[in-house]
VOPAGU-2260 file (C-alpha; in pm, 1 decimal, decimal comma):
REM VOPAGU-2260
SITE   aa  ch    i         X         Y         Z
SITE  MET   A    0    -233,1   -1178,5   -1734,2
SITE  LEU   A    1     -99,2    -983,0   -2015,2
SITE  GLN   A    2    -385,9    -818,5   -2066,6
SITE  ARG   A    3    -387,1    -682,1   -1726,0
SITE  ILE   A    4     -56,1    -575,8   -1765,0
SITE  ALA   A    5    -104,1    -420,0   -2101,4
SITE  ALA   A    6    -419,3    -232,5   -1940,1
SITE  GLU   A    7    -209,6    -112,2   -1649,6
SITE  LEU   A    8      83,9      31,7   -1858,4
SITE  THR   A    9    -191,6     261,0   -2017,9
SITE  ASP   A   10    -332,1     348,2   -1645,1
SITE  THR   A   11    -223,4     709,3   -1603,6
SITE  ASN   A   12    -220,4     680,5   -1229,7
SITE  LYS   A   13      46,0     384,6   -1247,2
SITE  MET   A   14     419,2     422,9   -1346,5
SITE  SER   A   15     614,5     112,8   -1433,0
SITE  PHE   A   16     994,4      84,5   -1378,3
SITE  VAL   A   17    1173,9    -198,6   -1580,7
SITE  ALA   A   18    1544,7    -311,4   -1553,7
SITE  GLU   A   19    1643,8    -482,6   -1875,1
SITE  ARG   A   20    1924,8    -690,2   -1929,3
SITE  PRO   A   21    2178,3    -629,9   -2235,1
SITE  ASP   A   22    2007,5    -915,1   -2417,7
SITE  GLY   A   23    1664,7    -777,0   -2357,4
SITE  SER   A   24    1561,5    -978,1   -2091,5
SITE  ILE   A   25    1372,4    -853,7   -1791,7
SITE  ALA   A   26    1586,1    -862,1   -1462,6
SITE  GLY   A   27    1348,0    -672,1   -1247,0
SITE  TYR   A   28    1051,9    -448,5   -1231,4
SITE  ALA   A   29     852,0    -229,4   -1011,4
SITE  MET   A   30     489,3     -41,5   -1040,6
SITE  ALA   A   31     373,5     222,5    -827,7
SITE  LYS   A   32      27,0     377,3    -839,3
SITE  MET   A   33    -109,5     733,7    -728,6
SITE  ASN   A   34    -470,1     733,4    -593,3
SITE  GLU   A   35    -724,0    1016,2    -623,6
SITE  ALA   A   36    -594,6    1194,3    -301,2
SITE  GLY   A   37    -219,5    1170,5    -421,9
SITE  ASP   A   38    -102,1     903,1    -221,0
SITE  VAL   A   39     161,6     673,2    -367,0
SITE  MET   A   40     167,8     303,1    -296,9
SITE  LEU   A   41     452,6      58,8    -431,3
SITE  ASP   A   42     230,4    -197,9    -582,7
SITE  ARG   A   43     519,7    -436,2    -704,7
SITE  LEU   A   44     896,6    -472,5    -691,3
SITE  HIS   A   45    1028,4    -800,9    -794,0
SITE  ILE   A   46    1361,5    -887,5    -953,1
SITE  ASP   A   47    1488,0   -1191,2   -1089,0
SITE  GLN   A   48    1627,5   -1416,2    -831,0
SITE  SER   A   49    1971,5   -1427,2   -1025,3
SITE  GLU   A   50    1980,7   -1046,1    -950,3
SITE  TYR   A   51    1965,9   -1081,8    -552,6
SITE  GLY   A   52    2268,4    -906,1    -388,2
SITE  THR   A   53    2356,8    -701,2    -717,2
SITE  GLY   A   54    2202,0    -369,9    -596,0
SITE  LEU   A   55    1931,0    -364,5    -877,3
SITE  ALA   A   56    1638,2    -375,3    -619,1
SITE  ALA   A   57    1776,3     -87,4    -466,6
SITE  ASN   A   58    1822,3      92,3    -799,5
SITE  ILE   A   59    1484,4      10,9    -904,8
SITE  LEU   A   60    1347,5     156,0    -570,3
SITE  HIS   A   61    1561,6     467,6    -589,5
SITE  ALA   A   62    1391,4     531,9    -941,1
SITE  VAL   A   63    1040,6     501,1    -808,0
SITE  PHE   A   64    1155,6     757,2    -513,6
SITE  ALA   A   65    1295,5     979,5    -779,8
SITE  ALA   A   66     996,6     981,6    -989,1
SITE  HIS   A   67     776,0    1075,3    -689,7
SITE  SER   A   68    1022,3    1327,9    -536,9
SITE  GLY   A   69     755,2    1545,4    -415,9
SITE  ILE   A   70     585,4    1270,9    -208,0
SITE  PRO   A   71     703,6    1250,0     157,4
SITE  SER   A   72     630,5     877,7     188,7
SITE  ILE   A   73     550,4     586,9     -17,3
SITE  ALA   A   74     324,8     291,6     123,4
SITE  LEU   A   75     365,9     -94,7      54,8
SITE  GLU   A   76     245,3    -399,6     173,1
SITE  VAL   A   77     474,3    -725,2     193,4
SITE  LEU   A   78     317,1   -1064,8     250,0
SITE  GLU   A   79     394,2   -1189,9     626,2
SITE  GLY   A   80     664,3   -1423,3     626,9
SITE  SER   A   81     857,4   -1249,3     333,6
SITE  ASP   A   82    1150,9   -1199,1     565,5
SITE  ARG   A   83    1392,7   -1113,0     249,9
SITE  ALA   A   84    1164,6    -827,7     147,0
SITE  MET   A   85    1125,4    -707,8     487,0
SITE  ALA   A   86    1472,4    -675,3     547,6
SITE  PHE   A   87    1546,6    -517,0     217,4
SITE  TYR   A   88    1275,4    -252,6     289,4
SITE  ARG   A   89    1387,0    -190,2     647,7
SITE  LYS   A   90    1745,8    -141,3     530,5
SITE  HIS   A   91    1596,8     146,3     331,3
SITE  GLY   A   92    1428,4     332,0     632,0
SITE  SER   A   93    1103,1     173,5     637,1
SITE  LYS   A   94     887,8     189,1     948,5
SITE  TRP   A   95     656,5    -125,9     983,8
SITE  SER   A   96     296,2    -192,3    1135,4
SITE  ILE   A   97     100,9    -520,5    1106,6
SITE  ALA   A   98    -242,9    -454,1     928,9
SITE  GLY   A   99    -495,4    -581,4     719,9
SITE  PRO   A  100    -718,0    -882,9     661,9
SITE  ARG   A  101    -454,3   -1052,1     400,6
SITE  ARG   A  102    -198,7   -1086,5     705,5
SITE  THR   A  103       9,4    -830,7     536,0
SITE  VAL   A  104     264,1    -575,3     676,3
SITE  GLN   A  105     210,5    -226,2     580,2
SITE  LYS   A  106     479,6      49,9     571,4
SITE  ALA   A  107     539,5     380,0     488,0
SITE  MET   A  108     878,2     461,9     335,0
SITE  HIS   A  109     960,4     807,6     491,9
SITE  ARG   A  110    1240,5     988,3     279,5
């Protein structure tokens, strides 16, 4: 897994966002990737459970938006049944549609 993450960090089509605590531990992270057409996909957004409700996830999401400010929407997938994640993205203006063989919920976040 560490090799995969290390390879992703060197991929110029991917951008990583990391929230670090004062002690150096990771509180949360996100990764966004851009395809050849210039479309952006939020590939990951995870925060430590102890950070739930602190606004950290919104801060990371806003960092992703700021880094892709010229892009009108960012796509993502959320596993069906991830109600907390769906509520979070809905709170931030997402529009949802059910799609895909993996039973995911796809969404485009329009700013």
